[in-house]
mmCIF entry with sequence, helices, sheets and N, C-alpha, C, O atoms, coordinates in Angstrom:
data_MODEL
# 
_entry.id   MODEL 
# 
_entity.id                         1 
_entity.type                       polymer 
_entity.pdbx_number_of_molecules   1 
# 
_entity_poly.entity_id                      1 
_entity_poly.type                           'polypeptide(L)' 
_entity_poly.nstd_linkage                   no 
_entity_poly.nstd_monomer                   no 
_entity_poly.pdbx_seq_one_letter_code       MEFLLWIIAAILVISGIVSIVRGALLWGVVLIVVGLLVGPGGVSIFT 
_entity_poly.pdbx_seq_one_letter_code_can   MEFLLWIIAAILVISGIVSIVRGALLWGVVLIVVGLLVGPGGVSIFT 
_entity_poly.pdbx_strand_id                 A 
# 
loop_
_entity_poly_seq.entity_id 
_entity_poly_seq.num 
_entity_poly_seq.mon_id 
_entity_poly_seq.hetero 
1 1  MET n 
1 2  GLU n 
1 3  PHE n 
1 4  LEU n 
1 5  LEU n 
1 6  TRP n 
1 7  ILE n 
1 8  ILE n 
1 9  ALA n 
1 10 ALA n 
1 11 ILE n 
1 12 LEU n 
1 13 VAL n 
1 14 ILE n 
1 15 SER n 
1 16 GLY n 
1 17 ILE n 
1 18 VAL n 
1 19 SER n 
1 20 ILE n 
1 21 VAL n 
1 22 ARG n 
1 23 GLY n 
1 24 ALA n 
1 25 LEU n 
1 26 LEU n 
1 27 TRP n 
1 28 GLY n 
1 29 VAL n 
1 30 VAL n 
1 31 LEU n 
1 32 ILE n 
1 33 VAL n 
1 34 VAL n 
1 35 GLY n 
1 36 LEU n 
1 37 LEU n 
1 38 VAL n 
1 39 GLY n 
1 40 PRO n 
1 41 GLY n 
1 42 GLY n 
1 43 VAL n 
1 44 SER n 
1 45 ILE n 
1 46 PHE n 
1 47 THR n 
# 
_struct_asym.id          A 
_struct_asym.entity_id   1 
# 
loop_
_struct_conf.conf_type_id 
_struct_conf.id 
_struct_conf.pdbx_PDB_helix_id 
_struct_conf.beg_label_comp_id 
_struct_conf.beg_label_asym_id 
_struct_conf.beg_label_seq_id 
_struct_conf.pdbx_beg_PDB_ins_code 
_struct_conf.end_label_comp_id 
_struct_conf.end_label_asym_id 
_struct_conf.end_label_seq_id 
_struct_conf.pdbx_end_PDB_ins_code 
_struct_conf.beg_auth_comp_id 
_struct_conf.beg_auth_asym_id 
_struct_conf.beg_auth_seq_id 
_struct_conf.end_auth_comp_id 
_struct_conf.end_auth_asym_id 
_struct_conf.end_auth_seq_id 
_struct_conf.pdbx_PDB_helix_class 
_struct_conf.details 
_struct_conf.pdbx_PDB_helix_length 
HELX_P HELX_P1 AA1 GLU A 2  ? ARG A 22 ? GLU A 2  ARG A 22 1 ? 21 
HELX_P HELX_P2 AA2 LEU A 25 ? VAL A 38 ? LEU A 25 VAL A 38 1 ? 14 
HELX_P HELX_P3 AA3 VAL A 43 ? PHE A 46 ? VAL A 43 PHE A 46 1 ? 4  
# 
_struct_conf_type.id          HELX_P 
_struct_conf_type.criteria    ? 
_struct_conf_type.reference   ? 
# 
loop_
_atom_site.group_PDB 
_atom_site.id 
_atom_site.type_symbol 
_atom_site.label_atom_id 
_atom_site.label_alt_id 
_atom_site.label_comp_id 
_atom_site.label_asym_id 
_atom_site.label_entity_id 
_atom_site.label_seq_id 
_atom_site.pdbx_PDB_ins_code 
_atom_site.Cartn_x 
_atom_site.Cartn_y 
_atom_site.Cartn_z 
_atom_site.occupancy 
_atom_site.B_iso_or_equiv 
_atom_site.pdbx_formal_charge 
_atom_site.auth_seq_id 
_atom_site.auth_comp_id 
_atom_site.auth_asym_id 
_atom_site.auth_atom_id 
_atom_site.pdbx_PDB_model_num 
ATOM 1   N N  . MET A 1 1  ? 3.266  -8.430 -10.935 1.00 0.00 ? 1  MET A N  1 
ATOM 2   C CA . MET A 1 1  ? 3.968  -8.004 -9.730  1.00 0.00 ? 1  MET A CA 1 
ATOM 3   C C  . MET A 1 1  ? 3.746  -6.509 -9.471  1.00 0.00 ? 1  MET A C  1 
ATOM 4   O O  . MET A 1 1  ? 3.528  -6.086 -8.336  1.00 0.00 ? 1  MET A O  1 
ATOM 5   N N  . GLU A 1 2  ? 3.807  -5.724 -10.548 1.00 0.00 ? 2  GLU A N  1 
ATOM 6   C CA . GLU A 1 2  ? 3.596  -4.281 -10.385 1.00 0.00 ? 2  GLU A CA 1 
ATOM 7   C C  . GLU A 1 2  ? 2.217  -3.979 -9.829  1.00 0.00 ? 2  GLU A C  1 
ATOM 8   O O  . GLU A 1 2  ? 2.057  -3.127 -8.955  1.00 0.00 ? 2  GLU A O  1 
ATOM 9   N N  . PHE A 1 3  ? 1.218  -4.691 -10.348 1.00 0.00 ? 3  PHE A N  1 
ATOM 10  C CA . PHE A 1 3  ? -0.153 -4.474 -9.899  1.00 0.00 ? 3  PHE A CA 1 
ATOM 11  C C  . PHE A 1 3  ? -0.290 -4.800 -8.411  1.00 0.00 ? 3  PHE A C  1 
ATOM 12  O O  . PHE A 1 3  ? -0.965 -4.083 -7.671  1.00 0.00 ? 3  PHE A O  1 
ATOM 13  N N  . LEU A 1 4  ? 0.352  -5.882 -7.982  1.00 0.00 ? 4  LEU A N  1 
ATOM 14  C CA . LEU A 1 4  ? 0.314  -6.266 -6.574  1.00 0.00 ? 4  LEU A CA 1 
ATOM 15  C C  . LEU A 1 4  ? 0.951  -5.191 -5.701  1.00 0.00 ? 4  LEU A C  1 
ATOM 16  O O  . LEU A 1 4  ? 0.435  -4.880 -4.627  1.00 0.00 ? 4  LEU A O  1 
ATOM 17  N N  . LEU A 1 5  ? 2.066  -4.621 -6.152  1.00 0.00 ? 5  LEU A N  1 
ATOM 18  C CA . LEU A 1 5  ? 2.726  -3.554 -5.386  1.00 0.00 ? 5  LEU A CA 1 
ATOM 19  C C  . LEU A 1 5  ? 1.841  -2.321 -5.295  1.00 0.00 ? 5  LEU A C  1 
ATOM 20  O O  . LEU A 1 5  ? 1.812  -1.657 -4.259  1.00 0.00 ? 5  LEU A O  1 
ATOM 21  N N  . TRP A 1 6  ? 1.117  -2.004 -6.367  1.00 0.00 ? 6  TRP A N  1 
ATOM 22  C CA . TRP A 1 6  ? 0.197  -0.863 -6.331  1.00 0.00 ? 6  TRP A CA 1 
ATOM 23  C C  . TRP A 1 6  ? -0.907 -1.081 -5.308  1.00 0.00 ? 6  TRP A C  1 
ATOM 24  O O  . TRP A 1 6  ? -1.284 -0.161 -4.582  1.00 0.00 ? 6  TRP A O  1 
ATOM 25  N N  . ILE A 1 7  ? -1.425 -2.313 -5.255  1.00 0.00 ? 7  ILE A N  1 
ATOM 26  C CA . ILE A 1 7  ? -2.492 -2.606 -4.290  1.00 0.00 ? 7  ILE A CA 1 
ATOM 27  C C  . ILE A 1 7  ? -1.959 -2.486 -2.871  1.00 0.00 ? 7  ILE A C  1 
ATOM 28  O O  . ILE A 1 7  ? -2.609 -1.892 -2.011  1.00 0.00 ? 7  ILE A O  1 
ATOM 29  N N  . ILE A 1 8  ? -0.775 -3.047 -2.620  1.00 0.00 ? 8  ILE A N  1 
ATOM 30  C CA . ILE A 1 8  ? -0.166 -2.958 -1.288  1.00 0.00 ? 8  ILE A CA 1 
ATOM 31  C C  . ILE A 1 8  ? 0.077  -1.501 -0.920  1.00 0.00 ? 8  ILE A C  1 
ATOM 32  O O  . ILE A 1 8  ? -0.182 -1.095 0.213   1.00 0.00 ? 8  ILE A O  1 
ATOM 33  N N  . ALA A 1 9  ? 0.573  -0.711 -1.870  1.00 0.00 ? 9  ALA A N  1 
ATOM 34  C CA . ALA A 1 9  ? 0.830  0.708  -1.610  1.00 0.00 ? 9  ALA A CA 1 
ATOM 35  C C  . ALA A 1 9  ? -0.463 1.434  -1.266  1.00 0.00 ? 9  ALA A C  1 
ATOM 36  O O  . ALA A 1 9  ? -0.489 2.246  -0.341  1.00 0.00 ? 9  ALA A O  1 
ATOM 37  N N  . ALA A 1 10 ? -1.530 1.154  -1.996  1.00 0.00 ? 10 ALA A N  1 
ATOM 38  C CA . ALA A 1 10 ? -2.816 1.811  -1.727  1.00 0.00 ? 10 ALA A CA 1 
ATOM 39  C C  . ALA A 1 10 ? -3.322 1.452  -0.336  1.00 0.00 ? 10 ALA A C  1 
ATOM 40  O O  . ALA A 1 10 ? -3.819 2.315  0.387   1.00 0.00 ? 10 ALA A O  1 
ATOM 41  N N  . ILE A 1 11 ? -3.198 0.193  0.037   1.00 0.00 ? 11 ILE A N  1 
ATOM 42  C CA . ILE A 1 11 ? -3.644 -0.234 1.365   1.00 0.00 ? 11 ILE A CA 1 
ATOM 43  C C  . ILE A 1 11 ? -2.827 0.462  2.451   1.00 0.00 ? 11 ILE A C  1 
ATOM 44  O O  . ILE A 1 11 ? -3.378 0.902  3.461   1.00 0.00 ? 11 ILE A O  1 
ATOM 45  N N  . LEU A 1 12 ? -1.506 0.562  2.241   1.00 0.00 ? 12 LEU A N  1 
ATOM 46  C CA . LEU A 1 12 ? -0.653 1.220  3.230   1.00 0.00 ? 12 LEU A CA 1 
ATOM 47  C C  . LEU A 1 12 ? -1.011 2.696  3.392   1.00 0.00 ? 12 LEU A C  1 
ATOM 48  O O  . LEU A 1 12 ? -1.088 3.201  4.512   1.00 0.00 ? 12 LEU A O  1 
ATOM 49  N N  . VAL A 1 13 ? -1.228 3.381  2.276   1.00 0.00 ? 13 VAL A N  1 
ATOM 50  C CA . VAL A 1 13 ? -1.554 4.811  2.351   1.00 0.00 ? 13 VAL A CA 1 
ATOM 51  C C  . VAL A 1 13 ? -2.912 5.017  3.012   1.00 0.00 ? 13 VAL A C  1 
ATOM 52  O O  . VAL A 1 13 ? -3.065 5.917  3.838   1.00 0.00 ? 13 VAL A O  1 
ATOM 53  N N  . ILE A 1 14 ? -3.886 4.207  2.665   1.00 0.00 ? 14 ILE A N  1 
ATOM 54  C CA . ILE A 1 14 ? -5.208 4.337  3.282   1.00 0.00 ? 14 ILE A CA 1 
ATOM 55  C C  . ILE A 1 14 ? -5.117 4.049  4.781   1.00 0.00 ? 14 ILE A C  1 
ATOM 56  O O  . ILE A 1 14 ? -5.728 4.747  5.591   1.00 0.00 ? 14 ILE A O  1 
ATOM 57  N N  . SER A 1 15 ? -4.353 3.019  5.146   1.00 0.00 ? 15 SER A N  1 
ATOM 58  C CA . SER A 1 15 ? -4.170 2.709  6.566   1.00 0.00 ? 15 SER A CA 1 
ATOM 59  C C  . SER A 1 15 ? -3.493 3.866  7.290   1.00 0.00 ? 15 SER A C  1 
ATOM 60  O O  . SER A 1 15 ? -3.837 4.179  8.430   1.00 0.00 ? 15 SER A O  1 
ATOM 61  N N  . GLY A 1 16 ? -2.530 4.500  6.627   1.00 0.00 ? 16 GLY A N  1 
ATOM 62  C CA . GLY A 1 16 ? -1.856 5.652  7.221   1.00 0.00 ? 16 GLY A CA 1 
ATOM 63  C C  . GLY A 1 16 ? -2.801 6.811  7.462   1.00 0.00 ? 16 GLY A C  1 
ATOM 64  O O  . GLY A 1 16 ? -2.745 7.459  8.508   1.00 0.00 ? 16 GLY A O  1 
ATOM 65  N N  . ILE A 1 17 ? -3.667 7.072  6.500   1.00 0.00 ? 17 ILE A N  1 
ATOM 66  C CA . ILE A 1 17 ? -4.632 8.168  6.654   1.00 0.00 ? 17 ILE A CA 1 
ATOM 67  C C  . ILE A 1 17 ? -5.591 7.861  7.805   1.00 0.00 ? 17 ILE A C  1 
ATOM 68  O O  . ILE A 1 17 ? -5.901 8.739  8.610   1.00 0.00 ? 17 ILE A O  1 
ATOM 69  N N  . VAL A 1 18 ? -6.058 6.620  7.881   1.00 0.00 ? 18 VAL A N  1 
ATOM 70  C CA . VAL A 1 18 ? -6.958 6.224  8.965   1.00 0.00 ? 18 VAL A CA 1 
ATOM 71  C C  . VAL A 1 18 ? -6.251 6.369  10.311  1.00 0.00 ? 18 VAL A C  1 
ATOM 72  O O  . VAL A 1 18 ? -6.855 6.824  11.282  1.00 0.00 ? 18 VAL A O  1 
ATOM 73  N N  . SER A 1 19 ? -4.974 5.986  10.373  1.00 0.00 ? 19 SER A N  1 
ATOM 74  C CA . SER A 1 19 ? -4.219 6.106  11.625  1.00 0.00 ? 19 SER A CA 1 
ATOM 75  C C  . SER A 1 19 ? -4.091 7.562  12.053  1.00 0.00 ? 19 SER A C  1 
ATOM 76  O O  . SER A 1 19 ? -4.217 7.880  13.235  1.00 0.00 ? 19 SER A O  1 
ATOM 77  N N  . ILE A 1 20 ? -3.840 8.445  11.091  1.00 0.00 ? 20 ILE A N  1 
ATOM 78  C CA . ILE A 1 20 ? -3.728 9.874  11.419  1.00 0.00 ? 20 ILE A CA 1 
ATOM 79  C C  . ILE A 1 20 ? -5.057 10.394 11.954  1.00 0.00 ? 20 ILE A C  1 
ATOM 80  O O  . ILE A 1 20 ? -5.089 11.150 12.925  1.00 0.00 ? 20 ILE A O  1 
ATOM 81  N N  . VAL A 1 21 ? -6.149 9.987  11.320  1.00 0.00 ? 21 VAL A N  1 
ATOM 82  C CA . VAL A 1 21 ? -7.474 10.434 11.770  1.00 0.00 ? 21 VAL A CA 1 
ATOM 83  C C  . VAL A 1 21 ? -7.751 9.940  13.191  1.00 0.00 ? 21 VAL A C  1 
ATOM 84  O O  . VAL A 1 21 ? -8.378 10.643 13.983  1.00 0.00 ? 21 VAL A O  1 
ATOM 85  N N  . ARG A 1 22 ? -7.290 8.742  13.508  1.00 0.00 ? 22 ARG A N  1 
ATOM 86  C CA . ARG A 1 22 ? -7.522 8.173  14.842  1.00 0.00 ? 22 ARG A CA 1 
ATOM 87  C C  . ARG A 1 22 ? -6.573 8.750  15.883  1.00 0.00 ? 22 ARG A C  1 
ATOM 88  O O  . ARG A 1 22 ? -6.763 8.517  17.077  1.00 0.00 ? 22 ARG A O  1 
ATOM 89  N N  . GLY A 1 23 ? -5.558 9.497  15.464  1.00 0.00 ? 23 GLY A N  1 
ATOM 90  C CA . GLY A 1 23 ? -4.680 10.160 16.420  1.00 0.00 ? 23 GLY A CA 1 
ATOM 91  C C  . GLY A 1 23 ? -3.266 9.614  16.471  1.00 0.00 ? 23 GLY A C  1 
ATOM 92  O O  . GLY A 1 23 ? -2.429 10.152 17.197  1.00 0.00 ? 23 GLY A O  1 
ATOM 93  N N  . ALA A 1 24 ? -2.979 8.567  15.725  1.00 0.00 ? 24 ALA A N  1 
ATOM 94  C CA . ALA A 1 24 ? -1.628 7.992  15.718  1.00 0.00 ? 24 ALA A CA 1 
ATOM 95  C C  . ALA A 1 24 ? -0.837 8.646  14.587  1.00 0.00 ? 24 ALA A C  1 
ATOM 96  O O  . ALA A 1 24 ? -0.630 8.049  13.530  1.00 0.00 ? 24 ALA A O  1 
ATOM 97  N N  . LEU A 1 25 ? -0.405 9.871  14.824  1.00 0.00 ? 25 LEU A N  1 
ATOM 98  C CA . LEU A 1 25 ? 0.212  10.667 13.766  1.00 0.00 ? 25 LEU A CA 1 
ATOM 99  C C  . LEU A 1 25 ? 1.494  10.037 13.244  1.00 0.00 ? 25 LEU A C  1 
ATOM 100 O O  . LEU A 1 25 ? 1.671  9.913  12.032  1.00 0.00 ? 25 LEU A O  1 
ATOM 101 N N  . LEU A 1 26 ? 2.384  9.641  14.131  1.00 0.00 ? 26 LEU A N  1 
ATOM 102 C CA . LEU A 1 26 ? 3.676  9.093  13.693  1.00 0.00 ? 26 LEU A CA 1 
ATOM 103 C C  . LEU A 1 26 ? 3.488  7.801  12.905  1.00 0.00 ? 26 LEU A C  1 
ATOM 104 O O  . LEU A 1 26 ? 4.089  7.634  11.844  1.00 0.00 ? 26 LEU A O  1 
ATOM 105 N N  . TRP A 1 27 ? 2.672  6.897  13.404  1.00 0.00 ? 27 TRP A N  1 
ATOM 106 C CA . TRP A 1 27 ? 2.427  5.635  12.714  1.00 0.00 ? 27 TRP A CA 1 
ATOM 107 C C  . TRP A 1 27 ? 1.773  5.883  11.361  1.00 0.00 ? 27 TRP A C  1 
ATOM 108 O O  . TRP A 1 27 ? 2.094  5.203  10.387  1.00 0.00 ? 27 TRP A O  1 
ATOM 109 N N  . GLY A 1 28 ? 0.867  6.841  11.288  1.00 0.00 ? 28 GLY A N  1 
ATOM 110 C CA . GLY A 1 28 ? 0.218  7.171  10.024  1.00 0.00 ? 28 GLY A CA 1 
ATOM 111 C C  . GLY A 1 28 ? 1.195  7.701  8.999   1.00 0.00 ? 28 GLY A C  1 
ATOM 112 O O  . GLY A 1 28 ? 1.136  7.328  7.827   1.00 0.00 ? 28 GLY A O  1 
ATOM 113 N N  . VAL A 1 29 ? 2.097  8.569  9.433   1.00 0.00 ? 29 VAL A N  1 
ATOM 114 C CA . VAL A 1 29 ? 3.096  9.123  8.517   1.00 0.00 ? 29 VAL A CA 1 
ATOM 115 C C  . VAL A 1 29 ? 4.027  8.012  8.019   1.00 0.00 ? 29 VAL A C  1 
ATOM 116 O O  . VAL A 1 29 ? 4.381  7.977  6.841   1.00 0.00 ? 29 VAL A O  1 
ATOM 117 N N  . VAL A 1 30 ? 4.418  7.112  8.916   1.00 0.00 ? 30 VAL A N  1 
ATOM 118 C CA . VAL A 1 30 ? 5.292  6.005  8.514   1.00 0.00 ? 30 VAL A CA 1 
ATOM 119 C C  . VAL A 1 30 ? 4.602  5.129  7.467   1.00 0.00 ? 30 VAL A C  1 
ATOM 120 O O  . VAL A 1 30 ? 5.220  4.742  6.475   1.00 0.00 ? 30 VAL A O  1 
ATOM 121 N N  . LEU A 1 31 ? 3.337  4.819  7.682   1.00 0.00 ? 31 LEU A N  1 
ATOM 122 C CA . LEU A 1 31 ? 2.600  3.991  6.718   1.00 0.00 ? 31 LEU A CA 1 
ATOM 123 C C  . LEU A 1 31 ? 2.481  4.676  5.367   1.00 0.00 ? 31 LEU A C  1 
ATOM 124 O O  . LEU A 1 31 ? 2.623  4.027  4.331   1.00 0.00 ? 31 LEU A O  1 
ATOM 125 N N  . ILE A 1 32 ? 2.221  5.980  5.363   1.00 0.00 ? 32 ILE A N  1 
ATOM 126 C CA . ILE A 1 32 ? 2.091  6.708  4.108   1.00 0.00 ? 32 ILE A CA 1 
ATOM 127 C C  . ILE A 1 32 ? 3.423  6.739  3.362   1.00 0.00 ? 32 ILE A C  1 
ATOM 128 O O  . ILE A 1 32 ? 3.456  6.535  2.149   1.00 0.00 ? 32 ILE A O  1 
ATOM 129 N N  . VAL A 1 33 ? 4.517  6.990  4.072   1.00 0.00 ? 33 VAL A N  1 
ATOM 130 C CA . VAL A 1 33 ? 5.833  7.035  3.429   1.00 0.00 ? 33 VAL A CA 1 
ATOM 131 C C  . VAL A 1 33 ? 6.183  5.669  2.841   1.00 0.00 ? 33 VAL A C  1 
ATOM 132 O O  . VAL A 1 33 ? 6.658  5.584  1.708   1.00 0.00 ? 33 VAL A O  1 
ATOM 133 N N  . VAL A 1 34 ? 5.953  4.606  3.601   1.00 0.00 ? 34 VAL A N  1 
ATOM 134 C CA . VAL A 1 34 ? 6.244  3.261  3.093   1.00 0.00 ? 34 VAL A CA 1 
ATOM 135 C C  . VAL A 1 34 ? 5.361  2.954  1.885   1.00 0.00 ? 34 VAL A C  1 
ATOM 136 O O  . VAL A 1 34 ? 5.823  2.363  0.909   1.00 0.00 ? 34 VAL A O  1 
ATOM 137 N N  . GLY A 1 35 ? 4.102  3.353  1.950   1.00 0.00 ? 35 GLY A N  1 
ATOM 138 C CA . GLY A 1 35 ? 3.206  3.149  0.821   1.00 0.00 ? 35 GLY A CA 1 
ATOM 139 C C  . GLY A 1 35 ? 3.670  3.872  -0.427  1.00 0.00 ? 35 GLY A C  1 
ATOM 140 O O  . GLY A 1 35 ? 3.568  3.337  -1.531  1.00 0.00 ? 35 GLY A O  1 
ATOM 141 N N  . LEU A 1 36 ? 4.177  5.079  -0.263  1.00 0.00 ? 36 LEU A N  1 
ATOM 142 C CA . LEU A 1 36 ? 4.668  5.825  -1.420  1.00 0.00 ? 36 LEU A CA 1 
ATOM 143 C C  . LEU A 1 36 ? 5.960  5.222  -1.968  1.00 0.00 ? 36 LEU A C  1 
ATOM 144 O O  . LEU A 1 36 ? 6.194  5.263  -3.176  1.00 0.00 ? 36 LEU A O  1 
ATOM 145 N N  . LEU A 1 37 ? 6.787  4.672  -1.111  1.00 0.00 ? 37 LEU A N  1 
ATOM 146 C CA . LEU A 1 37 ? 8.010  4.016  -1.579  1.00 0.00 ? 37 LEU A CA 1 
ATOM 147 C C  . LEU A 1 37 ? 7.699  2.741  -2.357  1.00 0.00 ? 37 LEU A C  1 
ATOM 148 O O  . LEU A 1 37 ? 8.361  2.433  -3.348  1.00 0.00 ? 37 LEU A O  1 
ATOM 149 N N  . VAL A 1 38 ? 6.696  2.010  -1.906  1.00 0.00 ? 38 VAL A N  1 
ATOM 150 C CA . VAL A 1 38 ? 6.330  0.768  -2.581  1.00 0.00 ? 38 VAL A CA 1 
ATOM 151 C C  . VAL A 1 38 ? 5.606  1.069  -3.892  1.00 0.00 ? 38 VAL A C  1 
ATOM 152 O O  . VAL A 1 38 ? 5.797  0.364  -4.883  1.00 0.00 ? 38 VAL A O  1 
ATOM 153 N N  . GLY A 1 39 ? 4.792  2.094  -3.899  1.00 0.00 ? 39 GLY A N  1 
ATOM 154 C CA . GLY A 1 39 ? 3.917  2.374  -5.027  1.00 0.00 ? 39 GLY A CA 1 
ATOM 155 C C  . GLY A 1 39 ? 4.548  3.078  -6.211  1.00 0.00 ? 39 GLY A C  1 
ATOM 156 O O  . GLY A 1 39 ? 5.400  2.503  -6.887  1.00 0.00 ? 39 GLY A O  1 
ATOM 157 N N  . PRO A 1 40 ? 4.151  4.298  -6.472  1.00 0.00 ? 40 PRO A N  1 
ATOM 158 C CA . PRO A 1 40 ? 4.499  4.988  -7.718  1.00 0.00 ? 40 PRO A CA 1 
ATOM 159 C C  . PRO A 1 40 ? 6.004  5.050  -8.023  1.00 0.00 ? 40 PRO A C  1 
ATOM 160 O O  . PRO A 1 40 ? 6.428  4.666  -9.113  1.00 0.00 ? 40 PRO A O  1 
ATOM 161 N N  . GLY A 1 41 ? 6.794  5.520  -7.086  1.00 0.00 ? 41 GLY A N  1 
ATOM 162 C CA . GLY A 1 41 ? 8.220  5.664  -7.367  1.00 0.00 ? 41 GLY A CA 1 
ATOM 163 C C  . GLY A 1 41 ? 9.026  4.470  -6.933  1.00 0.00 ? 41 GLY A C  1 
ATOM 164 O O  . GLY A 1 41 ? 10.206 4.369  -7.268  1.00 0.00 ? 41 GLY A O  1 
ATOM 165 N N  . GLY A 1 42 ? 8.425  3.568  -6.200  1.00 0.00 ? 42 GLY A N  1 
ATOM 166 C CA . GLY A 1 42 ? 9.197  2.494  -5.596  1.00 0.00 ? 42 GLY A CA 1 
ATOM 167 C C  . GLY A 1 42 ? 9.145  1.176  -6.345  1.00 0.00 ? 42 GLY A C  1 
ATOM 168 O O  . GLY A 1 42 ? 9.779  0.206  -5.931  1.00 0.00 ? 42 GLY A O  1 
ATOM 169 N N  . VAL A 1 43 ? 8.399  1.124  -7.445  1.00 0.00 ? 43 VAL A N  1 
ATOM 170 C CA . VAL A 1 43 ? 8.309  -0.134 -8.186  1.00 0.00 ? 43 VAL A CA 1 
ATOM 171 C C  . VAL A 1 43 ? 9.688  -0.562 -8.659  1.00 0.00 ? 43 VAL A C  1 
ATOM 172 O O  . VAL A 1 43 ? 10.002 -1.752 -8.686  1.00 0.00 ? 43 VAL A O  1 
ATOM 173 N N  . SER A 1 44 ? 10.515 0.417  -9.035  1.00 0.00 ? 44 SER A N  1 
ATOM 174 C CA . SER A 1 44 ? 11.843 0.088  -9.547  1.00 0.00 ? 44 SER A CA 1 
ATOM 175 C C  . SER A 1 44 ? 12.748 -0.455 -8.441  1.00 0.00 ? 44 SER A C  1 
ATOM 176 O O  . SER A 1 44 ? 13.728 -1.140 -8.736  1.00 0.00 ? 44 SER A O  1 
ATOM 177 N N  . ILE A 1 45 ? 12.441 -0.165 -7.179  1.00 0.00 ? 45 ILE A N  1 
ATOM 178 C CA . ILE A 1 45 ? 13.245 -0.679 -6.081  1.00 0.00 ? 45 ILE A CA 1 
ATOM 179 C C  . ILE A 1 45 ? 13.126 -2.201 -6.005  1.00 0.00 ? 45 ILE A C  1 
ATOM 180 O O  . ILE A 1 45 ? 14.098 -2.882 -5.678  1.00 0.00 ? 45 ILE A O  1 
ATOM 181 N N  . PHE A 1 46 ? 11.958 -2.732 -6.300  1.00 0.00 ? 46 PHE A N  1 
ATOM 182 C CA . PHE A 1 46 ? 11.696 -4.162 -6.139  1.00 0.00 ? 46 PHE A CA 1 
ATOM 183 C C  . PHE A 1 46 ? 11.901 -4.963 -7.417  1.00 0.00 ? 46 PHE A C  1 
ATOM 184 O O  . PHE A 1 46 ? 11.748 -6.184 -7.408  1.00 0.00 ? 46 PHE A O  1 
ATOM 185 N N  . THR A 1 47 ? 12.242 -4.299 -8.512  1.00 0.00 ? 47 THR A N  1 
ATOM 186 C CA . THR A 1 47 ? 12.417 -5.033 -9.779  1.00 0.00 ? 47 THR A CA 1 
ATOM 187 C C  . THR A 1 47 ? 13.854 -5.002 -10.231 1.00 0.00 ? 47 THR A C  1 
ATOM 188 O O  . THR A 1 47 ? 14.186 -5.566 -11.274 1.00 0.00 ? 47 THR A O  1 
# 
């Protein structure tokens, strides 16, 4: 389960960076924040 959350977090952060590059700053920031919550510090939220 932890590994799956890390993959989802990585996808969210990468999508956020791509969104920022394309000009969707707010959506990119939201994706990055959600990715960080799911990933490194957020694993404990879901367990």
